[in-house]
C-alpha positions in Angstrom: 94.9 96.1 101.7 93.3 94.4 104.1 96.5 93.2 105.8 97.6 97.1 106.1 94.3 97.6 108.0 94.7 94.7 109.9 98.6 96.1 111.3 97.4 99.5 111.6 94.2 99.0 114.0 96.5 96.1 115.8 99.1 98.9 116.6 96.5 101.3 117.9 94.8 98.7 120.0 91.8 98.4 118.4 89.7 94.8 117.3 91.7 94.5 113.4 88.4 92.8 112.7 84.9 94.3 114.5 85.5 98.0 114.9 83.8 99.5 117.6 83.0 102.6 116.0 83.1 104.6 112.8 86.1 106.5 113.7 87.4 103.0 114.4 86.8 101.6 111.1 88.4 104.0 109.5 92.0 103.5 110.8 94.3 102.1 107.9 91.9 103.1 105.6 93.4 104.4 102.6 91.1 106.5 100.1 93.8 108.2 97.6 97.2 107.3 97.6 99.0 109.0 94.6 95.7 109.7 92.8 94.5 106.1 93.1 92.3 104.7 95.7 94.4 101.0 96.3 90.4 99.8 97.8 88.9 99.8 94.6 88.9 97.3 91.5 88.1 98.4 88.2 86.9 96.2 85.7 84.5 96.1 82.5 81.2 93.9 82.1 80.8 92.3 79.5 78.5 95.1 77.8 81.9 97.3 78.1 80.6 99.3 80.9 83.7 100.3 83.6 82.7 99.4 87.1 84.3 100.1 90.7 84.0 98.1 93.3 85.3 99.2 96.9 86.9 95.5 98.1 87.1 96.2 101.3 83.1 97.3 101.9 82.0 95.0 99.4 82.1 91.1 99.4 81.3 88.8 96.0 79.6 86.1 97.2 80.2 83.0 95.0 78.7 79.7 96.9 77.4 77.2 95.0 78.0 79.0 91.7 79.2 76.8 89.5 81.9 78.3 87.7 83.7 75.4 86.0 80.3 75.1 84.1 79.1 78.8 83.8 82.6 80.1 83.3 85.1 77.7 82.4 87.9 80.8 81.2 87.2 82.6 84.5 87.7 79.1 86.8 90.4 78.2 84.8 92.2 82.2 85.4 90.9 82.0 89.3 92.3 78.5 89.9 95.5 79.1 88.0 96.0 82.4 89.7 94.6 81.4 93.6 97.2 81.6 96.3 96.2 78.1 98.1 95.1 75.8 95.6 95.3 72.8 97.8 92.1 74.4 99.7 89.8 74.8 96.4 87.4 71.5 95.7 88.8 68.2 95.6 92.6 69.7 96.6 94.3 68.1 99.7 93.2 70.5 101.9 89.8 71.0 101.1 87.0 70.8 104.3 85.2 67.7 102.3 87.8 66.0 102.7 87.2 65.3 106.3 83.4 64.7 106.0 82.5 61.7 106.6 80.4 59.5 104.0 
C-alpha cells in the first residue's frame, strides 16, 4: 500500500512522505477496493477478539521488545518471512556490526 501511495504522490508533484495538507495526505490512499480496505490488517487477539488496524496510519513499535524470549513462535515466523533478514540483529547488514567495541 505504501509504495502505491508514494508513486501516486510523486506523479502529482507532492512530497511522498510529508504531505503539506490534509488533501495531499489522501492522494494515493485507497479506502475501498472490491469491498475491502487494502490499508487494513485484521487479526485475532489471544482472547479471540477480532481487531483491525490501518497499516498506513498505525505503527507497531517493537524496539527493545525481546521477541526471541517472549514470543518465540512469532519471532520465528517474522524471521522466516522478513524480506531483508540480513538487516536483523546478528545479520551481515546489521548496523551493530559497525559499532566499535
